[in-house]
N, C-alpha and C positions, 0 to 999 in steps of 0.2 A: 306691615306687622314686623316687629323686630325679631331677630333670630332667637333670643332668649324667650320671647313669648311663644313662639312657635313650638320650642322644645317643651315648654310648660303645658300647653294644650295637648301635645302628643302623649305626655306622660299621664295626664288626667284621663284621656280617652282609653289608654291601655288599662288603667286601673279599673275603669268602669266595665270594660269588657271582661276582665277577670272576675268581677263580682258576681257574675252569673253562676259561678260554681257553688255559691251559698254554703261554704263549709262542708261540702260533701254530703248534703242531706239526702242525696238519692241513693246512699249506700245502704239504706234499709237497716238502720240499727247497728252501727259500728262494724261494717264489713261482715254482716252475718252470713254471707253466702259461703264463707269458709267452713261453716258447720262444725268447727272445732275438731275435725277428724283428719285434717291434712297431715301426711307423713313424708313431706318433701325431704329428699335425702341426696342432695347434690346431683351427681351425674345420672343416677338411675331413674330420676323423675318418678319416684315410687308413689307419688300421690294418685296414680291411676286407680280408677275404681273407687275413689273416695269422694268423687264429685268435686274436689277441690280444684279451684281455678278454672271451673267449667264455664265461667262467664267470659273468659278471654277469647278475643276474635283474632283472625289472622293466623298464618302459619306458625307452628312452633315444633320443637323437637318431639318425636314420638316417644311416649313414655315406655319404659321397660316394665313388663308385666309383674305385678305382685301375685304370687301363687296362692291358691287354696291348698292347704295341706291337711289330709285326713289320715289318721292312723286307725287300722282295724287290728284287734288282738282276739285271737281264739283261745278262750280260757279252758277249753276241754281238748282232749287228745282225740278228737273225731273231726273229720272233714265236714264242714258246715256251709250251706248256701248263704251268700251275702249279697247285699245290694247297696249301691250308691245312687243318691238322688231318687227321682220318681215321686215327686211331691204329691201329685194327685192320687197316687195309690198308696203311698207309704206314710205320709206325714201323721195321720191319725192312728197309725198302728204302734203297738208296743215296740220300742227300740227302732222305730222308723222302718219296720218291715224285716228287721234282722232278728235272729235268734237271741234269746236273753243271754246266752253264753258268749255273745260277741260284744266286746267293749269298743266303742267308737269315740275318738278324741280328735278335736280340732286343734292341731298343733300351731296354728296361727293366732290363737286367742279366740275368745267366744266359744261357741259350741257348734257341734254338728247340726243341731236343730236350727241354729240361726242361719247356717249356710243353705240347708235344704229349703227353708222358708224363703230365703232370698231368691233362690233359683225360680220360684213361682211369680215373682213380681219384678225381678231385675235380670232378665234373661242374658245369658252370656255365651260366647263362643270360645271354646278351648282350642289353643293352637298346638300346645305341646304337653306331654304327660311324662312324669317320672314314677316308676314303680320300684320300690325298694323293699327287700326282705332277705333276712339271713337264712331262710328256709328255701333251698333250691327249687323244690317242686312248686313253690308259689309263683315263681317267675316263668314256669313252663305251662301255666294254665291258659286256656282260651277264654277270654272274657267275651261278654255280649253286650253290644250297644243297642239298647231297645228303645223304641218309640211307640207309644200306644195312645192313639187318639180316641176322643169321645165318640167319634162316629164309627168305631169298631175297627178302624184300620190299624194294623200293627205290623211292624217290621223290625228285624233284628240283624245286626251286622257283627260277624265275628271279629275279635281282635286277638290274634294268636301271639302272645308275648315271646314265645320261644323262637320265632323267626324275625322279631322286630329289633333285636339288639343291634346297636350301632357298632360298625366296624372299628370305630376309634375307642370303644369302651374297653376297659380292662378290669373294672370292678365286677366281681361275680355276683354281687348282691344288688345291682342296679340295672335297670333297663330304661333307657330314654326313648320315647315314641313321639314322633311327629304325626299326629292324627287329629284332624279338625273335627270337632264335635260341637254342635249347638245344643245348649242345655235349657230346657224350659220345664214346666210342670209335668210334661208328659214323657220326659226323657230319663232313662235310668241306665246303670251299668250293673250287670249281674255277674257273679263269678263264685268260685268255690274257695273258701278260706281254709287252708290246709290245717290239720290238726296242730294245735299249740302254736301256730305261726303268728307273727306280727308282720303286717303289711302296711307301708306308708305310701299313699298316693298324693303326689303333687301334681296340680293342674294349673296351667298358666293361661289366663284368659287373654285373648287378643282383641276382643271387642265386648262391650257391655252396654245394654240398653238402660238408660237412666232417665226416668221422668224428671227427677229432681235437677239434673243437669240442664234439661230443657227450660224448666221454670227459672233457672238462674241466668238464662240468656245464652247458654251454650248449645252445643249439639246434643241430641238425645242419644247418640251413639258415641261412646268414648273408645278410642282405639289405642292399642299398645303393641309392642313387639315382644315375642317370646325370647328369652335369652338363650344364648348358645350354651348348652349344658355339657357337651362332650366334644372332644377334638380340640380343646382350647390349647393344649400344650404340643400339638404335633408339629414336627419341624417342617419347614418349607421344602417343597419337592424340587430337587436339583437334577436336571437331565445332563448327563455327560455324553458328548458326541465328538467324534473325530472329524466330522464334516463341518464345513463352513456354515454359519447361520446367516441366512439371507432371506429377504422378503420374497413372497410368492408373487410372481408376475403373471399376467395373463398371457397365454400362448398365442 
């Protein structure tokens, strides 16, 4: 067989092998696994918890968490009990278990009702919290992390904000807390909303269980990293010494 004939047969064989892709028919309707809710934003990989790109396999950069941001506003000049989450106990109640004098707003879009409903079918683990209020007393409260199971078991863990402030924080109206809390339908956070106070709670999920991601061929658990919120602008530590700097050797 001549050289030119060999090259022709090789080219034909390659073309036949490529034909097995059949114009990407396996993509299920024009790449529908994106679900039109991707929010990819360059370096921060903010598509986390949107199930976007959940079909991808192999190692990739860990996404930076997109927060859930909820604002509470006490419309009256009276201290009032408040609750966050607790789907199984609060979803069917007026104002989701809060007094009618409390206004709850989802600052990330959508509604608080959507978030509390999602907590019952898309469980997530919060790795970092930010509490912000211009009312000093609001950031001195002890919050309670509560879990109440249908079998009657109940436990509560105190979260005292007054002792949780990061040493690198200089804002008087913000407290950043690194506290891991797993949220499902039985989980709630209870606290006192100070008279006429506004409180913004930002929660950064570090893992989310998603059945949709599993259906799309990815992992049922999406993971992310919580951003560094405080201490970003601290200067490097410089140690001055008159002694020589030497390695430590074994005696």
